[in-house]
N, C-alpha and C positions, 0 to 999 in steps of 0.2 A: 658326026655324033659328040654328042656329052658323053664322059664315063658317070657312069649312077653312082648320085656320093653315096659313100660307108655310111650305114647307121651309126650314132655315135652310142657306146656302151651305156649304161644308166648308171649313174654313180652309185656305190652299194653305201645301205645307210651302216654309219659308223656301229660295229661290235662293242654292246653294253655290257663292261665286263662288270660282272656281283663279285661283288666284297663280302666278305663272313661280316659280322656283327661288331663293330664299332668300339670305340673306347667309352660312348657313352652306354653301348648296350651290356657290355664286360662288368664297368662297373655297377651298373642295375644288378644284375648277377650275382654278385660278389657280396654288395647289399644284405641281397637277399636272401644268398647262403648265410652270411653273418645272424642275421634279427631271426632267421630259422636255429642258428644254432647256440642263440643269446636264450630263447624260450624252453628250447629242449634241456638246456645244460643244467639246471637246477632240478629238473627231474632223471637226466640220468648221475646227475655229485648225489641226489637221494636213495637212487636204487645202488649206489657203490656202497654208501654208510650203511645200509639196512645189512647187508652182509658183513658188518665188520664187528665185532666184538664192543663193549660198549669201554673198553679201555683206549682201543684205539679209536675209537669214532668222536671220543672226547680230546684227542692228543689237538695242541696246536702247537704249528699248524697242523692240519688235519696229513696221515698217509696215503701215499697211493698205492703204494707196495704193499700195504697189512695184510695179513692173514685173512684169508674167507670164511664163514660160519655161517650155519643156520642155527647160531641161540635164539636170534631175534625172533624168526618165525614160529621157532617151536617154542614160544613163550607168546605169542601172538594167536597162536591156534591154540592155546589150552593145553601141549603134552607136556607141560613142566609145573606151572599153577592152577591148571583146571581151568580158570575161567576161559568160556567158550566165546566167541565171537559172531558165532552162527545165530543166534536169536536176535542180536544187533541187525547183522545183514540180512536177514532174510524183512523184519520189520522196515526195513530204507529200501529195500526191495517192494515189496507187499504196498507202502504209503508211494514212493516214488510212480510202479507201474501202475496204479489202480487213480492216482490223480491226475498222470498225463491222460487217461485213456478217458476220465469224466471230463479234463479239460476240452479233448477235444472233442467229444460229444457236442459238448455246449458251446464250444465255438466256431463251430462248421456252419449250424442254422443262424447263427448270430452277426458271421461274416458274410454267411448269404443276402444275406437282409442287408447290408450294409454297403455291398458292392456289387449284385444282378441286381438284387430288387432294393435298392436305395429309398429309407424313412429319409422326410423332412430333415431335415439341418442333420444329415449324417456327420459332418464334419466337428459339431459341436458334441456330439454322441461321441463318437471317435477321440475328441479330446477329454470327454467326462471319465472314458475309459483309459486315459495316459494319466491323467490327473493320482488317480488311487495308487499308483506306486510311488508316484512325490513322498507320501506320508511316510517316514521314519518305521519303520519294523517296532521301533522300542515303543512309541508313544500309542500302538494297540495292544503291546503288551500286557498291561492291567486289565483292561476287559477282558480281553479273549480271556485270559484266567480265569476270571471272576465266573464268565460266562462257562468255562468248562466245568470251574469247579460246583458250580449250581448245577447244571445236567448230567452229571456222574460222570464224565469224557475225560476224566484226568485219566493217565496213564493207559489212553488208548490210541492205538492204529489208526484208527479209522477217524477217530476226531484230527489228526495229522492229513487224513485224506481231503478231507472237504476242507482243511484250513489250507491246506496247499491247492489242491481246485481253486479255490476264493483270490491267492495268491498269485496265480497263473494266468488265470483268464483273462484280465486285462491285456498283458503281452501279447497271449495268443489272439485275439479275437483280433489286435491290432494286424497283425505280421499276416493272417489268413485273409482277414480283407484284400490287403495288397495282395494275396495270389487269387483270391476266387477274383480278380477284375481283370485280371486276363484272359478267364475263361470267356471262348466266343457264346455271346447273346442265343447266336441264333442256334445254336446246336441245343442251347437248351428250349427254346422256344421250337422247335422241331419236336424232339421227346414232349414236350405240353400237350401238344398235338397229337398225337398217339395215344392219351389220356395218360402217362405217368403222374404220376403226384408226386408231390415234394419228399417223402422219404427216396420215390423210386433214381427220382433227380439229382439228391444229395449222394446215395451210394453207387448207382450205375453212372453220372453221368461226369459229376464237379469234383466226387471225389477221385477218379481216377486221371483225370486229366489234372489237378491240382494236386498230383501227388507229389512230387518233390515239396514243395512248399508245405505242406501237411506233414510229410518227413521233418525239416525242418523244424517247426514250431514244436512236435513232439520229442527230440531232440534236446534242444533250449529247457520247454518245462521239463523234463527228467533231469536234467542238469541238476537246475535250479531246485528241483523238490530232494534229489537223494544230497547237495551241498550247504542245503539248508539247517543250522544250528541251532537258533536263537531259540525259537518258540519248540522245538524238540529238548532242547533243555531242559525248560522251562515245563511244561505239557507232559512229561511223560518221568517216569522213574524208574522202574525196573522191567515188568511186563514188556514197557513199548520203547524201548530205550533202540533210540537208529544207532548205524555205524558213526555216523562224527559224532554223536554222545561217548560212544564207548571208545573213542581214541580220545578223545578227553581226559580218561579215567587215567592214563600214562603219563601223566603232568600231576605227579604226587609233591605233597611237601617236603620228601626226602629230597626231590633233585628231582632233574630230566634226564629223560634214560632216552637216548639221542635214538640209538641203534634199533632200538624196538616203534622208537616211533617214526622211524624214517618206513620199517617193513609195513607196521599198521597203517601208514597214511598211502602206503601202495601201495598194499592190499586194498583198501578201503576206496583209490581213484580207479582199479582195474575195470570195473563194471562201463564207470562216464568213457574211460578213454578206449573200451573196446564197442562199447555206442558208438560213440564219433568214429571209429573206425570202419565200422561196418556199414554205417550211413553217410559216408564221405560224401562220395558222389552224387544221392538226395541232398543232402547240407548244400552243396556250391550251388545246382540247380535251382534250388528254392530260395540262396539269398540272392541269388544274383537273376530270378525271375522278374520279369520286366526293366530288368537294366536296359537291354537292349530292345526298340521297339522295330 
């Protein structure tokens, strides 16, 4: 009898050793941090300068170890000079929030018609919307001023609401069209079969699904409205003065008060920074919606 052959053991697969991020990944990470620091550094410098006195803020080169004070903020809020910024901040809030809400109310059905229920030559319609943003703002300044003057709307915050709505509506329709195109049509058709009308479809079906895109559009419209200066400078006076216009009053013929301007700029920028920080997750989701199929 022959002895049974012994089974040969199967060779084991070579063990894969996972290494950490390579040199290329580390370099990209460092570059990203440097780019972020480059964008944040002016804001941090402005914040630091706002806590310096005017004499320390005007030194060249500036001093990092100068004593800190709240005098610039006291002057901005009118504790010493008597000029309060609250009316201007309230006007900016009213114009920005009201125009953003009105823009979304008008842009949602328009984007629905161009994405889910597309009309004929809808690409031409989108291009026409976008082409209205190519006109320089100063080119339409005189006609708008004459219209506001003849209509008795000068120094009226609601004139800014209508103007900001018209300025932001094209870009809002363009953005929301790309967001609403990701909404499943089958869900809308099932809702319509159940007897839902268009307002119900928009409010209870389309809006919740496209909420990240709507939030991103609202944030961009709010930022554009809050930062607008040219038309607010020309169309307003004392009653409807906005925060950016109020900021320009710190630059006088006597000189530039650097610490006071930095304090005012930081306070006026806080609503935009707070809105962006609060909606950052929705903003990222909205701007990346549709990027990955």
